Phi, psi and omega in degrees: 000123181245137186231136172259122178250127172220165180195170171052051178280334172050049177297141181090007180299143181240150177198132179280119186232137175255139178097349179284159177301150180301131179089352180289145174223160181298336178305327181298322177296317182291325177291319178296323179293321176298316179301318180296321179291316182290344176294346179277000188298332180295346182265359189228170177250351184203144175241131174238133176248118188266037169101161186059051171299317180253160180274346180217165180287339180231072181290155177301151182302322180296321179294317178298316180299318179296320178295315180298316179304315183287316183292320180290326177295318178291318182295339176287346181253313177221155179298145178234127177245135182216141178237156175281150175254193181292335178285343182252062188296339178266005181084181184243347185293339176277353182247325185252151182283101184290345181265004180291135182298127176086352183253121177247121178248118186246102175276353176224170181298135180216154173231128182211163178248129180231113178051041177088355179257128178268123187236136172255141181237124180227108177295172180298139174235140181278358179224131184296328178295318177293325177297318180299318178296314180297322182292328177295323176295317183288330185274319182056234181279358179139153178223156173282329182210132176252120180260125183210168179230088187201148172285139179249140179306123182104347175294148186227153168227166183308119176083005183207142174239130181284134179227139180293340178283346181258329186232134184289342182261359180275129183264155179221182184309317180299338181274343187268118185289161174297151181095006177246120176249319184236136177235129172266106195253146172236174175108318178269125187279348178268122178299135180188165172241123179256112181272144174228181179289097179091357180220161174220135177253116182257116177264122173288337186079176179285154180278343179217151178291132179240359178211152184294336177295341180273002182309315181280354189274140171285144179240150181172216184217176180238136174253126179254149174229110182261092174242211177298320173249122179287131178229151176215156176211144178277134178246106179288141178232166183293150177211156180296125176297141179220141175207156174264139180262113179256341178203156180300333179295341178292347180283350178297128178080010179296141180271147176300127181083006177289138176279124183236126177273117184246123182258350178247118183302329182292344183263353187300311184296322178298320179293319178296319179296332180280355180098001180284156168258126195259134170244122180278135178232164178289150180293138180293135176274147177301141180274127178279173179302130176085352179281145182236000000 
């Protein structure tokens, strides 16, 4: 049994950009990233999307239509399971066709069997205690894979590690029921595997960069192979280059169409002349003692 895991596609994302072609929007990058991930479908028997399909709870009708076209086309070939993330606070059943053949949209905790694989589905919860209750419903007597959209204790992003003692929605070992060995996780945009006692949370990360801090990060999806020994591997896919401009010398080697964050108005034209697409940002304030 082979599974394609993706998450945090953030369709409909917006960003004010100078230098891009007329009519271009950041959504086009996110849609292209979704297409690149779904192109792997010929290699798998099941697709799971671990939340934040859309960038907002009320995406434009055109964005929803594009998502539906792609998901139903894939679901006609292999089953597709999808849960809402924190960006989809109203759920997904009002946006996606729940009666489409092969497409399962779970706005609540569910446990189901797909081609011999037992899968638990747990949408985002704003409280770890509620997540623990929902996960017990989804896991039951045990699952081969638990799909969720939640921060796990020990997950990291540049300069920060998530801890359940700091955030009410971050889950840790006490919240994870028995019968869970592998988790296909969404919510954290940096691909990583977070190991715990008896369990592992595998984050595919976002399929496209959505913040400049993600500039150095590879983006893609995860392929699982459920045989006697469960194996998974990260598959990097293309993403829009992004960088922050701290000095004009940073423009050396800039790629045509690269998104560049410019905090000095005097540098905007130089960045445009170099072929960059410019995002204006606020000037950085000096860091005081102890600030991070």
